[in-house]
Backbone as numpy.savetxt, mean C-alpha at the origin, in Angstrom:
# Nx Ny Nz CAx CAy CAz Cx Cy Cz
-15.64 -26.06 16.67 -16.48 -24.86 16.67 -15.60 -23.61 16.67
-15.98 -22.64 15.87 -15.21 -21.40 15.78 -15.49 -20.50 16.98
-14.43 -20.04 17.62 -14.55 -19.09 18.72 -14.56 -17.69 18.11
-15.77 -17.14 17.90 -15.88 -15.89 17.18 -15.30 -14.72 17.97
-15.36 -14.76 19.29 -14.81 -13.66 20.07 -13.29 -13.59 19.90
-12.63 -14.77 19.89 -11.19 -14.80 19.67 -10.84 -14.34 18.26
-11.61 -14.82 17.29 -11.37 -14.44 15.90 -11.49 -12.94 15.71
-12.54 -12.35 16.29 -12.74 -10.91 16.14 -11.66 -10.11 16.86
-11.18 -10.63 18.00 -10.13 -9.92 18.72 -8.83 -9.87 17.91
-8.62 -10.88 17.06 -7.45 -10.92 16.19 -7.66 -10.05 14.96
-8.86 -10.16 14.40 -9.15 -9.49 13.13 -9.34 -7.98 13.31
-9.89 -7.55 14.44 -10.26 -6.14 14.62 -9.09 -5.17 14.40
-7.94 -5.34 15.09 -6.84 -4.39 14.84 -6.29 -4.49 13.42
-6.28 -5.71 12.86 -5.81 -5.87 11.48 -6.75 -5.14 10.51
-8.05 -5.26 10.74 -9.02 -4.58 9.89 -8.87 -3.07 10.00
-8.66 -2.57 11.23 -8.47 -1.14 11.42 -7.21 -0.66 10.68
-6.16 -1.47 10.71 -4.95 -1.13 9.96 -5.25 -1.02 8.47
-6.05 -1.96 7.96 -6.43 -1.91 6.55 -7.23 -0.66 6.22
-8.14 -0.28 7.10 -8.95 0.93 6.88 -8.06 2.17 6.85
-7.09 2.23 7.75 -6.17 3.37 7.77 -5.37 3.46 6.47
-4.94 2.31 5.98 -4.22 2.29 4.70 -5.13 2.77 3.57
-6.36 2.29 3.55 -7.30 2.66 2.49 -7.61 4.16 2.50
-7.67 4.77 3.68 -8.04 6.18 3.77 -7.21 7.05 2.84
-5.92 6.81 2.81 -5.04 7.62 1.96 -4.78 6.97 0.61
-4.73 5.64 0.57 -4.29 4.98 -0.65 -5.34 4.99 -1.75
-6.62 4.96 -1.39 -7.67 4.97 -2.43 -7.64 6.27 -3.24
-7.70 7.45 -2.61 -7.63 8.68 -3.43 -6.30 8.85 -4.14
-5.19 8.47 -3.49 -3.90 8.59 -4.17 -3.81 7.61 -5.33
-4.41 6.43 -5.18 -4.41 5.47 -6.27 -5.16 5.99 -7.49
-6.26 6.69 -7.27 -7.00 7.30 -8.39 -6.13 8.33 -9.11
-5.37 9.09 -8.34 -4.46 10.07 -8.93 -3.39 9.38 -9.76
-2.87 8.28 -9.25 -1.85 7.50 -9.97 -2.41 6.97 -11.28
-3.63 6.46 -11.25 -4.25 5.95 -12.47 -4.44 7.06 -13.50
-4.86 8.24 -13.04 -5.04 9.36 -13.97 -3.73 9.76 -14.63
-2.65 9.71 -13.87 -1.35 10.12 -14.40 -0.65 9.01 -15.17
-1.15 7.79 -15.07 -0.54 6.69 -15.82 0.80 6.25 -15.29
1.02 6.38 -13.98 2.29 5.95 -13.37 1.99 4.87 -12.33
1.36 3.80 -12.81 0.81 2.78 -11.92 1.86 2.15 -11.03
3.05 1.95 -11.53 4.04 1.20 -10.76 4.85 2.03 -9.79
4.50 3.32 -9.65 5.21 4.12 -8.65 4.99 3.57 -7.25
3.78 3.03 -7.00 3.50 2.51 -5.67 4.38 1.31 -5.34
4.55 0.41 -6.32 5.43 -0.73 -6.09 6.87 -0.28 -5.89
7.30 0.71 -6.69 8.68 1.17 -6.59 8.97 1.78 -5.22
8.13 2.74 -4.80 8.38 3.40 -3.52 8.15 2.46 -2.34
7.18 1.55 -2.47 6.97 0.56 -1.41 8.20 -0.34 -1.28
8.76 -0.73 -2.41 9.94 -1.59 -2.37 11.16 -0.86 -1.82
11.24 0.44 -2.14 12.36 1.23 -1.61 12.21 1.40 -0.09
10.98 1.64 0.38 10.74 1.72 1.83 11.10 0.39 2.50
10.75 -0.71 1.85 11.11 -2.04 2.38 12.62 -2.21 2.42
13.31 -1.66 1.42 14.78 -1.73 1.42 15.34 -0.99 2.63
14.73 0.15 2.98 15.14 0.87 4.17 14.94 0.05 5.44
13.83 -0.69 5.50 13.57 -1.57 6.65 14.63 -2.67 6.73
14.99 -3.22 5.58 16.02 -4.28 5.55 17.35 -3.74 6.06
17.75 -2.57 5.59 19.01 -1.97 6.03 18.98 -1.73 7.54
17.84 -1.24 8.04 17.71 -1.00 9.49 17.83 -2.31 10.26
17.20 -3.37 9.75 17.28 -4.67 10.42 18.70 -5.21 10.46
19.41 -5.07 9.35 20.80 -5.55 9.30 21.71 -4.72 10.20
21.28 -3.49 10.50 22.06 -2.62 11.39 21.74 -2.87 12.86
20.83 -3.81 13.12 20.49 -4.17 14.49 19.45 -3.29 15.14
18.74 -2.49 14.35 17.71 -1.61 14.93 16.44 -2.39 15.23
15.70 -1.94 16.22 14.42 -2.55 16.59 13.44 -2.42 15.43
12.86 -3.55 14.97 11.93 -3.48 13.82 10.77 -2.53 14.04
10.34 -2.34 15.29 9.22 -1.44 15.59 9.69 -0.10 16.12
11.01 0.10 16.14 11.54 1.32 16.74 11.57 2.51 15.80
11.90 3.67 16.36 11.94 4.91 15.60 13.01 4.86 14.51
14.14 4.22 14.83 15.23 4.15 13.86 14.80 3.47 12.57
14.06 2.38 12.70 13.57 1.67 11.51 12.57 2.51 10.75
11.70 3.23 11.47 10.73 4.11 10.82 11.45 5.20 10.02
12.47 5.77 10.61 13.22 6.83 9.94 13.99 6.28 8.73
14.53 5.08 8.87 15.27 4.48 7.75 14.34 4.23 6.57
13.15 3.71 6.85 12.18 3.46 5.79 11.72 4.77 5.15
11.42 5.76 5.99 10.97 7.06 5.47 12.07 7.74 4.66
13.31 7.67 5.17 14.42 8.28 4.45 14.64 7.65 3.10
14.55 6.31 3.04 14.72 5.62 1.76 13.61 6.00 0.79
12.35 6.01 1.27 11.23 6.35 0.40 11.32 7.79 -0.09
11.72 8.72 0.78 11.85 10.12 0.38 12.98 10.30 -0.63
14.06 9.54 -0.45 15.15 9.60 -1.44 14.65 9.10 -2.80
13.86 8.02 -2.77 13.28 7.52 -4.01 12.34 8.54 -4.64
11.54 9.22 -3.80 10.62 10.24 -4.31 11.39 11.40 -4.93
12.48 11.81 -4.29 13.30 12.89 -4.83 13.90 12.50 -6.18
14.36 11.26 -6.27 14.93 10.79 -7.54 13.88 10.76 -8.64
12.67 10.31 -8.33 11.61 10.24 -9.33 11.13 11.64 -9.75
11.14 12.58 -8.80 10.81 13.96 -9.15 11.81 14.51 -10.15
13.08 14.21 -9.92 14.13 14.67 -10.83 14.04 14.01 -12.20
13.83 12.69 -12.23 13.74 12.01 -13.53 12.52 12.47 -14.32
11.42 12.79 -13.61 10.23 13.27 -14.31 10.48 14.63 -14.94
11.28 15.46 -14.28 11.58 16.78 -14.84 12.55 16.69 -16.02
13.38 15.65 -16.03 14.37 15.50 -17.10 13.84 14.68 -18.27
13.22 13.55 -17.98 12.79 12.64 -19.04 11.36 12.17 -18.79
10.38 13.08 -18.85 8.99 12.72 -18.51 8.39 11.68 -19.44
8.87 11.61 -20.68 8.28 10.69 -21.64 8.57 9.22 -21.31
9.55 8.97 -20.47 9.87 7.58 -20.12 9.79 7.38 -18.60
8.97 8.19 -17.92 8.90 8.11 -16.46 8.45 6.74 -15.98
7.45 6.13 -16.64 6.98 4.82 -16.20 8.09 3.77 -16.29
8.89 3.84 -17.36 10.01 2.91 -17.50 11.05 3.14 -16.40
11.30 4.40 -16.07 12.27 4.72 -15.02 11.77 4.22 -13.66
10.47 4.33 -13.43 9.89 3.81 -12.19 10.09 2.29 -12.12
9.88 1.61 -13.26 10.07 0.16 -13.29 11.50 -0.24 -13.00
12.46 0.51 -13.55 13.87 0.22 -13.30 14.20 0.41 -11.82
13.68 1.48 -11.24 13.93 1.74 -9.82 13.34 0.63 -8.96
12.16 0.14 -9.33 11.55 -0.96 -8.58 12.43 -2.20 -8.61
12.88 -2.59 -9.79 13.65 -3.83 -9.89 15.00 -3.69 -9.19
15.58 -2.48 -9.20 16.83 -2.27 -8.47 16.61 -2.41 -6.96
15.52 -1.83 -6.46 15.23 -1.93 -5.02 14.93 -3.37 -4.63
14.18 -4.08 -5.47 13.82 -5.46 -5.16 15.06 -6.35 -5.14
15.91 -6.24 -6.16 17.11 -7.07 -6.20 18.13 -6.62 -5.16
18.12 -5.32 -4.82 18.99 -4.85 -3.75 18.65 -5.51 -2.43
17.36 -5.67 -2.15 16.94 -6.39 -0.95 17.40 -7.83 -0.95
17.30 -8.48 -2.10 17.75 -9.86 -2.20 19.25 -9.97 -1.92
20.03 -9.04 -2.46 21.47 -9.06 -2.25 21.83 -8.81 -0.79
21.14 -7.86 -0.16 21.44 -7.56 1.24 21.12 -8.73 2.16
20.09 -9.52 1.81 19.67 -10.64 2.66 20.26 -11.98 2.22
21.15 -11.93 1.23 21.67 -13.18 0.65 22.35 -14.07 1.69
23.03 -13.49 2.66 23.78 -14.27 3.65 23.11 -14.26 5.02
21.89 -13.79 5.08 21.13 -13.79 6.33 20.33 -15.09 6.41
20.56 -15.93 7.43 19.83 -17.20 7.52 18.32 -17.03 7.60
17.87 -15.87 8.06 16.43 -15.60 8.13 15.98 -14.64 7.03
16.82 -14.48 6.02 16.54 -13.51 4.98 15.27 -13.80 4.21
15.04 -15.08 3.89 13.84 -15.44 3.13 12.58 -15.12 3.90
12.60 -15.38 5.20 11.43 -15.09 6.03 11.21 -13.58 6.14
12.30 -12.83 6.30 12.18 -11.37 6.41 11.62 -10.77 5.12
12.10 -11.27 3.99 11.63 -10.76 2.71 10.16 -11.10 2.49
9.77 -12.30 2.86 8.37 -12.70 2.72 7.46 -11.83 3.58
7.90 -11.52 4.79 7.10 -10.68 5.68 6.92 -9.29 5.11
7.97 -8.74 4.49 7.87 -7.41 3.92 6.96 -7.38 2.70
6.98 -8.46 1.92 6.16 -8.50 0.71 4.70 -8.81 1.03
4.48 -9.91 1.73 3.11 -10.36 2.01 2.54 -9.72 3.26
3.41 -9.20 4.14 2.95 -8.54 5.35 2.56 -9.53 6.44
2.38 -9.02 7.61 1.91 -9.79 8.77 0.78 -9.01 9.43
-0.23 -8.75 8.65 -1.29 -7.86 9.11 -2.01 -8.41 10.33
-2.13 -9.73 10.45 -2.83 -10.30 11.60 -2.06 -10.10 12.91
-0.79 -9.72 12.82 -0.01 -9.49 14.03 -0.03 -8.02 14.46
-0.73 -7.19 13.72 -0.82 -5.76 14.07 -1.58 -5.60 15.38
-1.10 -4.69 16.20 -1.75 -4.39 17.47 -2.15 -2.91 17.50
-3.12 -2.61 18.34 -3.68 -1.26 18.37 -2.62 -0.19 18.60
-1.63 -0.47 19.46 -0.63 0.54 19.78 0.23 0.92 18.58
0.28 0.05 17.57 1.04 0.35 16.37 0.31 1.30 15.43
-0.95 1.58 15.70 -1.77 2.32 14.74 -1.86 3.81 15.02
-1.34 4.27 16.16 -1.48 5.68 16.52 -0.79 6.59 15.51
0.48 6.35 15.24 1.22 7.21 14.30 0.63 7.12 12.89
0.35 5.90 12.35 -0.30 5.85 11.04 -1.65 6.57 10.99
-2.40 6.51 12.11 -3.69 7.20 12.14 -3.51 8.71 12.03
-2.58 9.25 12.77 -2.31 10.69 12.71 -1.85 11.08 11.30
-0.95 10.27 10.73 -0.47 10.53 9.39 -1.57 10.46 8.35
-2.47 9.49 8.48 -3.57 9.34 7.53 -4.50 10.55 7.57
-4.82 11.02 8.77 -5.69 12.19 8.91 -5.03 13.42 8.28
-3.73 13.59 8.51 -3.02 14.75 7.96 -2.98 14.69 6.43
-2.73 13.51 5.87 -2.67 13.38 4.42 -4.04 13.59 3.80
-5.08 13.02 4.42 -6.44 13.22 3.91 -6.83 14.69 3.93
-6.43 15.41 4.98 -6.73 16.84 5.07 -6.02 17.60 3.95
-4.78 17.23 3.67 -4.03 17.88 2.60 -4.67 17.61 1.24
-5.06 16.37 1.01 -5.70 16.02 -0.27 -7.03 16.74 -0.44
-7.78 16.85 0.66 -9.07 17.55 0.61 -8.88 19.04 0.35
-7.79 19.60 0.86 -7.52 21.03 0.67 -7.06 21.34 -0.74
-6.60 20.32 -1.46 -6.12 20.51 -2.83 -6.88 19.57 -3.77
-8.19 19.81 -3.98 -8.99 18.89 -4.80 -8.51 18.82 -6.25
-7.81 19.84 -6.71 -7.30 19.83 -8.07 -6.04 19.00 -8.24
-5.52 18.48 -7.14 -4.31 17.66 -7.22 -3.10 18.40 -6.66
-2.12 17.64 -6.22 -0.90 18.21 -5.67 0.14 18.38 -6.77
1.06 19.35 -6.61 2.20 19.42 -7.53 2.98 18.11 -7.49
3.64 17.78 -8.58 4.33 16.49 -8.67 5.28 16.25 -7.51
6.10 17.25 -7.18 7.09 17.04 -6.12 6.42 16.78 -4.77
5.33 17.51 -4.49 4.64 17.33 -3.22 3.91 15.99 -3.19
3.33 15.61 -4.33 2.66 14.31 -4.39 3.64 13.18 -4.10
4.82 13.24 -4.69 5.82 12.20 -4.46 6.22 12.13 -2.98
6.39 13.30 -2.36 6.78 13.33 -0.95 5.67 12.73 -0.07
4.43 13.19 -0.27 3.30 12.69 0.52 3.11 11.20 0.29
3.23 10.80 -0.96 3.06 9.39 -1.30 4.13 8.54 -0.63
5.37 9.02 -0.63 6.47 8.27 -0.01 6.22 8.08 1.49
5.75 9.12 2.15 5.49 9.03 3.59 4.33 8.08 3.88
3.28 8.13 3.04 2.14 7.24 3.24 2.54 5.79 3.05
3.32 5.53 2.01 3.74 4.16 1.71 4.67 3.63 2.80
5.52 4.51 3.35 6.44 4.07 4.42 5.69 3.42 5.57
4.61 4.08 6.00 3.83 3.54 7.12 3.08 2.28 6.73
2.48 2.28 5.54 1.62 1.16 5.16 2.40 -0.11 4.86
3.60 0.02 4.31 4.41 -1.18 4.02 4.69 -1.95 5.30
4.98 -1.25 6.37 5.31 -1.92 7.62 4.07 -2.48 8.32
2.89 -1.98 7.96 1.66 -2.51 8.53 1.13 -3.71 7.75
1.09 -3.58 6.41 0.37 -4.59 5.62 1.22 -5.28 4.56
2.42 -4.77 4.27 3.27 -5.40 3.27 3.11 -4.80 1.88
4.09 -5.08 1.02 4.15 -4.48 -0.32 2.94 -4.87 -1.17
2.55 -6.15 -1.13 1.46 -6.61 -1.99 0.14 -5.90 -1.67
-0.17 -5.76 -0.40 -1.41 -5.11 -0.01 -1.36 -3.60 -0.25
-0.18 -3.01 -0.18 -0.05 -1.60 -0.53 -0.45 -1.39 -1.98
0.07 -2.24 -2.86 -0.26 -2.13 -4.29 -1.76 -2.35 -4.51
-2.30 -3.41 -3.90 -3.72 -3.72 -4.07 -4.60 -2.59 -3.56
-4.26 -2.02 -2.40 -5.07 -0.96 -1.81 -5.05 0.30 -2.67
-3.95 0.55 -3.35 -3.84 1.72 -4.20 -4.56 1.57 -5.52
-4.40 0.42 -6.16 -4.81 0.28 -7.56 -6.17 -0.39 -7.72
-6.46 -1.44 -6.97 -7.66 -2.24 -7.22 -8.95 -1.44 -7.04
-9.17 -0.70 -5.95 -10.43 0.05 -5.82 -10.62 1.09 -6.92
-9.55 1.82 -7.26 -9.67 2.83 -8.31 -9.92 2.21 -9.67
-9.28 1.10 -9.94 -9.48 0.41 -11.22 -10.90 -0.12 -11.34
-11.45 -0.63 -10.25 -12.80 -1.19 -10.27 -13.87 -0.13 -10.51
-13.59 1.11 -10.12 -14.61 2.17 -10.17 -14.33 3.20 -11.25
-13.52 2.87 -12.22 -13.12 3.87 -13.22 -14.28 4.35 -14.08
-15.38 3.57 -14.17 -16.54 4.00 -14.96 -17.53 4.84 -14.15
-17.30 4.94 -12.86 -18.25 5.66 -12.00 -18.01 7.16 -12.10
-19.09 7.91 -12.20 -19.02 9.37 -12.11 -19.46 9.83 -10.72
-20.66 9.41 -10.32 -21.17 9.77 -9.01 -20.75 8.73 -7.96
-20.33 9.22 -6.84 -20.03 8.33 -5.72 -18.85 7.42 -5.94
-17.95 7.79 -6.85 -16.83 6.89 -7.15 -15.96 6.63 -5.92
-15.63 7.68 -5.19 -14.75 7.51 -4.04 -15.40 6.62 -2.98
-16.70 6.80 -2.74 -17.41 5.99 -1.74 -17.43 4.52 -2.15
-17.69 4.26 -3.43 -17.72 2.87 -3.90 -16.32 2.26 -3.82
-15.30 3.04 -4.17 -13.93 2.54 -4.09 -13.55 2.18 -2.66
-13.93 3.05 -1.72 -13.69 2.72 -0.31 -14.45 1.44 0.08
-15.67 1.30 -0.42 -16.45 0.09 -0.13 -15.78 -1.17 -0.63
-15.21 -1.11 -1.83 -14.47 -2.24 -2.39 -13.30 -2.62 -1.48
-12.55 -1.60 -1.06 -11.39 -1.86 -0.21 -11.76 -2.42 1.15
-12.75 -1.80 1.79 -13.17 -2.25 3.12 -13.74 -3.66 3.08
-14.58 -3.95 2.08 -15.14 -5.30 1.95 -14.04 -6.32 1.67
-13.05 -5.91 0.87 -11.94 -6.81 0.58 -11.14 -7.17 1.81
-10.84 -6.16 2.63 -10.10 -6.43 3.87 -10.93 -7.27 4.83
-12.20 -6.92 5.02 -13.05 -7.65 5.96 -13.20 -9.11 5.56
-13.56 -9.34 4.30 -13.74 -10.71 3.84 -12.45 -11.50 3.85
-11.36 -10.88 3.42 -10.09 -11.58 3.38 -9.55 -11.94 4.75
-9.66 -11.02 5.70 -9.16 -11.29 7.05 -9.96 -12.39 7.72
-11.27 -12.35 7.59 -12.10 -13.41 8.18 -11.80 -14.76 7.54
-11.68 -14.79 6.22 -11.40 -16.05 5.53 -10.03 -16.60 5.92
-9.06 -15.73 6.06 -7.70 -16.19 6.38 -7.63 -16.79 7.78
-8.39 -16.22 8.73 -8.39 -16.78 10.08 -9.21 -18.07 10.16
-10.30 -18.13 9.42 -11.15 -19.32 9.47 -10.50 -20.52 8.79
-9.78 -20.27 7.70 -9.20 -21.37 6.93 -7.69 -21.48 7.08
-7.12 -20.68 7.99 -5.69 -20.73 8.29 -4.85 -20.56 7.03
-5.11 -19.46 6.31 -4.39 -19.15 5.08 -3.64 -17.83 5.26
-2.60 -17.59 4.45 -1.84 -16.33 4.57 -2.76 -15.11 4.39
-2.81 -14.26 5.37 -3.79 -13.18 5.39 -3.59 -12.19 4.25
-2.35 -11.76 4.00 -2.12 -10.78 2.95 -2.58 -11.27 1.59
-2.26 -12.51 1.27 -2.64 -13.07 -0.02 -4.16 -13.19 -0.15
-4.82 -13.64 0.93 -6.28 -13.80 0.88 -6.96 -12.44 0.73
-6.46 -11.42 1.41 -7.06 -10.09 1.29 -6.93 -9.56 -0.14
-5.78 -9.79 -0.77 -5.62 -9.35 -2.16 -6.67 -9.99 -3.06
-6.86 -11.30 -2.91 -7.85 -12.01 -3.74 -9.27 -11.58 -3.39
-9.54 -11.36 -2.12 -10.85 -10.90 -1.70 -11.16 -9.52 -2.27
-10.18 -8.63 -2.24 -10.39 -7.29 -2.79 -10.60 -7.35 -4.30
-9.86 -8.24 -4.97 -10.04 -8.39 -6.41 -11.46 -8.88 -6.73
-11.97 -9.82 -5.92 -13.33 -10.32 -6.14 -14.35 -9.20 -5.93
-14.17 -8.40 -4.89 -15.08 -7.26 -4.65 -14.98 -6.24 -5.78
-13.78 -6.05 -6.31 -13.59 -5.12 -7.41 -14.32 -5.58 -8.67
-14.25 -6.86 -8.96 -14.94 -7.41 -10.14 -16.45 -7.20 -10.00
-16.97 -7.46 -8.80 -18.41 -7.26 -8.56 -18.79 -5.80 -8.75
-18.00 -4.88 -8.19 -18.30 -3.46 -8.31 -18.23 -3.00 -9.77
-17.29 -3.54 -10.52 -17.14 -3.16 -11.92 -18.34 -3.61 -12.74
-18.76 -4.85 -12.57 -19.86 -5.38 -13.37 -21.22 -4.85 -12.95
-21.33 -4.45 -11.69 -22.59 -3.87 -11.23 -22.66 -2.36 -11.48
-21.56 -1.79 -11.89 -21.51 -0.36 -12.08 -21.99 0.10 -13.43
-21.78 1.37 -13.74 -22.23 1.94 -15.03 -21.64 1.19 -16.21
-22.44 1.03 -17.23 -22.02 0.33 -18.43 -21.63 1.35 -19.50
-20.68 0.99 -20.32 -20.25 1.83 -21.43 -20.97 1.36 -22.69
-21.63 2.28 -23.37 -22.38 1.92 -24.56 -21.46 1.37 -25.63
-21.95 0.40 -26.41 -21.17 -0.18 -27.48 -20.81 0.92 -28.49
-19.59 0.78 -28.95 -19.10 1.76 -29.92 -18.35 2.91 -29.29
-18.31 2.89 -27.90 -17.58 3.95 -27.19 -16.38 3.35 -26.51
């Protein structure tokens, strides 16, 4: 028999972490889709993860301030580099983002090559350990999410490229350590992609896709003892497909 009180006590902080990630990532993901730089989220998330790896190899506490600063510093350096490349070679920005992603990903592999626990550390950064999140870990991300949402609301026309990269880097830094690289990408892209045909209520529907994806995925992962990050990604994709097919239709010939 399933002990629902125990299940909910595990799922509740993880679900709240997912909601905090969605608060900023859904609107930023729509901006990314409009600009056609879809892989920037993977690139900066991977660079933030590289900062976490460097901090871990330096003996810093994984939950400590030093690790947070290392991840943020790496992501901000990546954002600064992408701002510069966009000003110099905007026509190939997506390709440059892809190159930066693969360099950060392989850099992590090289740094962990001789670490006996390297494979486990890399898996945790990619797939995340969202079910291990505790309420006390959510205070700083919550404050950051509120501040970013306020900034986005104050600039409905969009942020300048340099400021967007900086804000995005800071948001990704926090979310990678909460939910992992895969869920960061899914939270950014899947809700916006599912609602691209919506005119009215698009943001609300996109948030609904994300929230339903996290709720269904977390419950399924605890009930069936499956990797939570992977199940949430698939759950969100299923919710996105439903929202897309139930949403506005495009007339034939358009």
